[in-house]
C-alpha positions in Angstrom: -34.8 37.7 13.9 -38.4 36.6 13.4 -41.0 38.8 15.1 -42.5 36.0 17.3 -38.9 35.2 18.4 -38.2 38.8 19.4 -41.6 39.1 21.2 -40.9 35.8 23.0 -37.6 37.1 24.1 -39.2 40.3 25.3 -41.7 38.3 27.4 -38.9 36.3 28.8 -36.9 39.4 29.8 -40.0 41.1 31.3 -40.7 37.9 33.3 -37.1 37.8 34.6 -37.2 41.5 35.5 -40.2 40.7 37.7 -38.2 37.8 39.3 -40.7 35.2 38.1 -39.9 31.7 37.0 -41.8 30.3 34.1 -43.7 28.1 36.4 -44.7 31.1 38.6 -45.9 33.3 35.8 -47.8 30.4 34.2 -49.5 29.8 37.5 -50.4 33.5 37.9 -52.1 33.7 34.5 -53.4 30.1 34.4 -51.5 28.5 31.6 -49.2 25.6 31.1 -45.5 26.4 31.8 -44.4 24.4 28.8 -46.6 26.5 26.5 -45.1 29.7 28.1 -41.6 28.3 27.4 -42.6 27.7 23.7 -43.8 31.3 23.5 -40.6 32.6 25.0 -38.6 30.6 22.4 -40.7 32.0 19.6 -42.2 28.7 18.7 -45.8 29.6 19.4 -48.1 32.5 18.4 -50.0 33.5 21.6 -53.6 34.7 21.2 -54.7 38.3 22.0 -56.4 37.0 25.1 -53.2 35.3 26.2 -51.1 38.4 25.5 -53.5 40.4 27.6 -53.2 37.9 30.5 -49.4 38.0 30.1 -49.4 41.8 30.3 -51.5 41.7 33.5 -49.4 38.9 35.0 -46.2 40.8 34.3 -47.8 44.1 35.5 -47.0 46.0 32.3 -49.1 47.7 29.7 -49.8 45.6 26.6 -47.6 47.8 24.4 -44.6 47.1 26.7 -44.7 43.5 25.4 -44.2 44.8 21.9 -41.5 47.3 22.8 -38.8 45.1 21.2 -36.6 47.6 19.5 -33.5 46.6 21.5 -34.3 42.9 22.2 -31.7 40.4 21.0 -29.2 43.2 20.1 -25.5 42.4 20.8 -24.2 44.2 23.9 -21.8 46.4 21.9 -24.7 47.8 19.9 -26.7 48.5 23.1 -23.6 50.2 24.7 -23.2 52.4 21.6 -26.9 53.4 21.8 -26.6 54.1 25.5 -23.5 56.3 25.0 -25.4 58.2 22.2 -28.4 58.8 24.5 -26.1 59.9 27.4 -24.6 62.5 25.0 -28.1 63.9 24.4 -29.0 64.4 28.1 -29.6 68.1 28.9 -27.4 69.5 31.7 -30.4 70.0 34.0 -31.3 66.3 33.7 -27.8 64.9 34.4 -28.3 64.3 38.1 -31.6 62.4 37.5 -30.0 60.3 34.8 -27.1 59.4 37.2 -29.7 58.4 39.9 -31.6 56.2 37.4 -28.4 54.5 36.1 -27.1 54.0 39.6 -30.3 52.3 40.6 -30.0 49.9 37.6 -26.5 48.8 38.4 -27.1 48.0 42.1 
């Protein structure tokens, strides 16, 4: 998948995680919702200034926008990765891991 497509998908997923519509996020950062839609589809290359505004509007650090390692992966690949990570959790961290996962599935 092309880099700008993956970054656009990441922005979309961060926006949805915040519960924002495209229109709401565009309003918060002062941009056109259609342009935001084009960025999320990977059709546009946002400027550094716009990426900074997006990170502020999404309330994430800039590097979080580029944390795209798992974006666009098929669910079965993500489940395998999650199972591998669960297998690596130390015994003393198991209860904390359960609390985190439980919070995510609510």
